[in-house]
C-alpha positions as CSV (number, residue, x, y, z in Angstrom):
1,X,-35.4,-50.0,-72.3
2,X,-36.8,-53.5,-72.9
3,X,-39.9,-52.7,-70.8
4,X,-40.8,-49.8,-73.0
5,X,-40.7,-52.0,-76.1
6,X,-43.7,-53.8,-74.7
7,X,-46.0,-50.7,-74.8
8,X,-48.0,-51.0,-78.0
9,X,-49.8,-47.6,-77.8
10,X,-49.1,-44.3,-76.0
11,X,-49.5,-45.1,-72.3
12,X,-50.6,-41.7,-70.9
13,X,-53.0,-40.9,-73.7
14,X,-54.7,-44.3,-73.5
15,X,-55.2,-44.1,-69.7
16,X,-56.4,-40.5,-69.9
17,X,-58.9,-41.4,-72.6
18,X,-60.2,-44.3,-70.4
19,X,-60.4,-42.0,-67.4
20,X,-62.7,-39.8,-69.4
21,X,-64.9,-42.8,-70.4
22,X,-63.7,-42.7,-74.0
23,X,-62.4,-45.3,-76.4
24,X,-58.7,-45.7,-75.7
25,X,-58.1,-46.1,-79.5
26,X,-59.8,-43.0,-81.0
27,X,-60.8,-41.0,-77.9
28,X,-64.2,-40.2,-79.4
29,X,-66.5,-43.2,-78.9
30,X,-68.1,-44.1,-75.5
31,X,-66.3,-46.8,-73.5
32,X,-69.2,-47.8,-71.4
33,X,-72.8,-48.5,-72.5
34,X,-74.0,-48.3,-68.9
35,X,-72.4,-47.6,-65.5
36,X,-69.7,-50.3,-65.6
37,X,-70.7,-52.3,-68.6
38,X,-68.1,-52.0,-71.4
39,X,-69.5,-51.3,-74.9
40,X,-68.9,-54.3,-77.2
41,X,-67.3,-52.0,-79.9
42,X,-66.5,-48.4,-80.2
43,X,-69.3,-46.5,-82.0
44,X,-66.7,-44.3,-83.7
45,X,-63.8,-46.4,-84.8
46,X,-65.2,-50.0,-84.5
47,X,-62.5,-51.1,-82.0
48,X,-63.5,-54.3,-80.2
49,X,-63.7,-53.1,-76.6
50,X,-65.2,-56.3,-75.1
51,X,-61.8,-58.0,-75.3
52,X,-60.5,-55.9,-72.4
53,X,-61.8,-57.7,-69.3
54,X,-61.0,-55.6,-66.2
55,X,-62.3,-58.1,-63.7
56,X,-61.5,-57.2,-60.1
57,X,-58.5,-54.9,-60.6
58,X,-60.4,-51.6,-60.7
59,X,-62.4,-52.5,-57.6
60,X,-59.2,-53.3,-55.6
61,X,-57.5,-50.1,-56.8
62,X,-60.6,-48.0,-55.9
63,X,-60.6,-49.5,-52.4
64,X,-56.9,-48.7,-52.0
65,X,-57.4,-45.1,-53.2
66,X,-60.4,-44.4,-51.0
67,X,-58.9,-46.1,-48.0
68,X,-55.6,-44.3,-48.3
69,X,-56.7,-40.9,-49.5
70,X,-59.9,-40.5,-47.5
71,X,-60.3,-42.9,-44.6
72,X,-56.7,-42.8,-43.3
73,X,-56.5,-39.0,-43.1
74,X,-59.9,-38.8,-41.4
75,X,-58.6,-40.8,-38.5
76,X,-56.3,-37.9,-37.6
77,X,-59.1,-35.5,-37.0
78,X,-60.5,-35.6,-33.4
79,X,-64.0,-34.7,-34.6
80,X,-64.3,-38.2,-36.0
81,X,-63.6,-39.7,-32.6
82,X,-65.6,-37.2,-30.5
83,X,-68.7,-36.8,-32.6
84,X,-71.8,-38.9,-31.9
85,X,-72.0,-41.9,-34.3
86,X,-75.7,-41.1,-34.8
87,X,-74.6,-37.9,-36.7
88,X,-71.2,-38.7,-38.1
89,X,-71.8,-42.2,-39.5
90,X,-74.5,-41.3,-42.0
91,X,-72.5,-38.3,-43.3
92,X,-69.3,-40.3,-43.6
93,X,-70.9,-43.4,-45.1
94,X,-72.8,-41.4,-47.6
95,X,-69.8,-39.4,-48.6
96,X,-67.6,-42.5,-48.9
97,X,-70.3,-44.3,-51.0
98,X,-70.6,-41.3,-53.4
99,X,-66.8,-41.0,-53.8
100,X,-66.3,-44.7,-54.3
101,X,-69.0,-44.9,-57.0
102,X,-67.6,-41.8,-58.7
103,X,-64.1,-43.2,-58.8
104,X,-65.0,-46.8,-59.7
105,X,-66.0,-46.1,-63.3
106,X,-63.1,-43.8,-63.9
107,X,-60.6,-46.3,-62.5
108,X,-62.1,-49.0,-64.6
109,X,-61.8,-46.8,-67.7
110,X,-58.2,-46.0,-66.9
111,X,-57.6,-49.7,-66.3
112,X,-59.0,-50.6,-69.7
113,X,-56.9,-47.8,-71.2
114,X,-53.8,-49.4,-69.6
115,X,-54.8,-52.8,-70.9
116,X,-55.2,-51.3,-74.4
117,X,-51.8,-49.5,-74.2
118,X,-50.0,-52.7,-73.2
119,X,-52.1,-54.8,-75.7
120,X,-53.4,-57.1,-73.1
121,X,-56.7,-58.8,-73.8
122,X,-58.8,-61.9,-73.1
123,X,-57.1,-63.5,-76.2
124,X,-54.0,-63.8,-74.0
125,X,-55.9,-65.8,-71.4
126,X,-57.0,-68.2,-74.1
127,X,-53.5,-68.6,-75.4
128,X,-52.1,-69.1,-71.9
129,X,-54.7,-71.8,-71.1
130,X,-54.0,-73.6,-74.4
131,X,-50.2,-73.6,-73.6
132,X,-50.8,-75.1,-70.1
133,X,-53.0,-77.8,-71.6
134,X,-50.2,-79.0,-73.9
């Protein structure tokens, strides 16, 4: 029960709003101002969105998802091994690129929703660094 006390906002709702590229606070404003660039503030509620630094987490999670859900099952189909690379590689690489780019922004939005729900921000990094310096 103590782990649940650390959740500051509804977890599922915040992650789902992030997955839809919406502000995890109000669900109305846009989360990104461009493909992966987080908007500084929510245009609807004014929430400071720049404080949620996702860093490399979404990229690693996207790689794990694509690797385990697409690449690993493909290895079980004999057509992958028997087809000429001249034909199969462009199709596979194009498909994997499109899927990865599609998932990356959604995973980053969900990641920011998770950070919002757990009330984790870049302020925590500054506080932790100051504690280590003392």
